N, C-alpha and C positions, 0 to 999 in steps of 0.2 A: 504494500500500500504506500510505503514511503516513495518508492520508485515511481509509482503512478502519479503521486502528488507532484513530484519534480518534473515529470514529463508534461503534465497538464499545465504547470506554470511556464515551462519552456514554450509550449504552444501558445499560451496567453501572450508571452512577450513577442513572439513572432507575429501573432495576429494583431497586436497593438501597433507594431511597426507598419504592417500592411494597411491598417486602418487609417494611419496618418496620411498615406498617399491617397486613399479613397476619399478622405475628408476634403482634400484639396479639390479634387474633381467634382465632388458633390456640391461644394460651395460655388464653383464656377457654373455648373449646370443650373443650379437654383437661381443664380443671378441672371442668367440668360432667360430662364423661364419667366421670372417675375418682371423683369425690366425690358425684355425684348419681345418674346413670343406673346405674352399676355396682352400688351398694348396693341401689337400687330393684329391679333385675333379679335380684339375689341373694335377694330376699325380705326384706331388712332394713327396708324401708319408709322413710318419711321420718323422719329423726331430728331432734333439736333443732338449731338453727343452731350451727355450730361455726366453727373457724378459716377454713375455705374459704369460707363464706358471707360472712364479714366481709371477707375478701381480695377476693372478687369484687365485693362492694358498693363497696368503696373504689376498685377499679379502674374501675368504671362511673361513680362520682361524680367521680373525679379522674383522667381518662384520661391516660396517659403511654406513651411508647414503652418497650418492655421491653429493647431492645438499642440500642446506639449506631449511628450511621450508618456508622462505620468497620467495626464488626462485621458489619453487614448487607452492606456492600460485600465484605468478606472472604468471607462465606458464599456470596454469589452468584458471586464470582470462583472460589472453589474448586469449586463444584458445577457451574457451567455455563460461565462465560466463559473459564476457563483453557483449555478445549478449543478454543474459538474462536480465542484468541490463538495457541495451538500450531499450529493449522491455518494461520493467517495467516502465521506465521513459516516454516513448511514451504513454503507457496506462494511466498513471497518468495525463499527459497533456490532453489526450482525455477525460478522466473522468471529469476534470475541465471544459473543453470546452462544453460538451454536457449534463451533468447531473445536475439537473433534466430537464433542457431545454437549448437551445442554448444560448451562451453568448451574452450580449448586451453591456457590458462595462468592462473595466479592473477592476473596483471596484468589480465586481461580482467574478472575479478570487480569490481575497483575501478573500471574504466572503466564497466561496466554499472550499478554502484551509484551513480555520481555523479549528482547532481541539479543541473543548471545549474553554477554556480561552486563548489558544495559538493563536495569530494572524496569519492570512494567510501568511503575508509577512515572518514571522519567519519560518513557516512550509516550504514554498517554498525555502527559503534561506538554511535551514538545508538539504533539499532534494538535492539541487544543490551542497552543500558542500560535502554531502555523495558521490554523483556520481563523482565529480571532484577529490576527494581524492582517489578514486579507479582508476581513469584514471592516476593520478600522480604516484600511486603505481605501476601500470602496466608498465608505461614508465620507472620508476626507476629500476625495476627488469629487464626490457629488456636491459637497459644499462649495468647492472651487468652481465647479460648473455653474452653480446657481448664482454665485457672485459675478462671474463673467457674463452670464446671460443678462443680469440686471444692468450691467454697464453698457451692453450692446444695444439695448432697446431704443435708445435715442440717437444712435449713430449707425450709418451704413457700414456693414462689416462683411467680410468674406468668411469668417470663422464661425 
């Protein structure tokens, strides 16, 4: 289960990196939809270049990520990977409870959780710390997202 947790987190990091690229293209496409296609379809025709054209041109000339790596990790964690980690934690608890036979005492939990010379209490504590730290990270990045969204409402932004 430890190896599975590390593999899941590795995939999360790779996915967050990919998500940053996706977010750049998503923002550009959204800008074109709202400020070019929508007015065109409403019969307003093409108007003079305005703020959005300058913003898009600048973004194309000087490309940059619109969100930080931490925010991308937080988004992917909250939307997808949190569920994977929850299922992993439940599976581990189930494994401790039923393998090789049903539990008869709490002491058996610690025996079953032990990994070689590492005591079971330490293993369970480290697992809990692992999962709690990801929950804290997800909540922290969510707060950062909310603050950034509040600042953006009055300004045209690509992120």
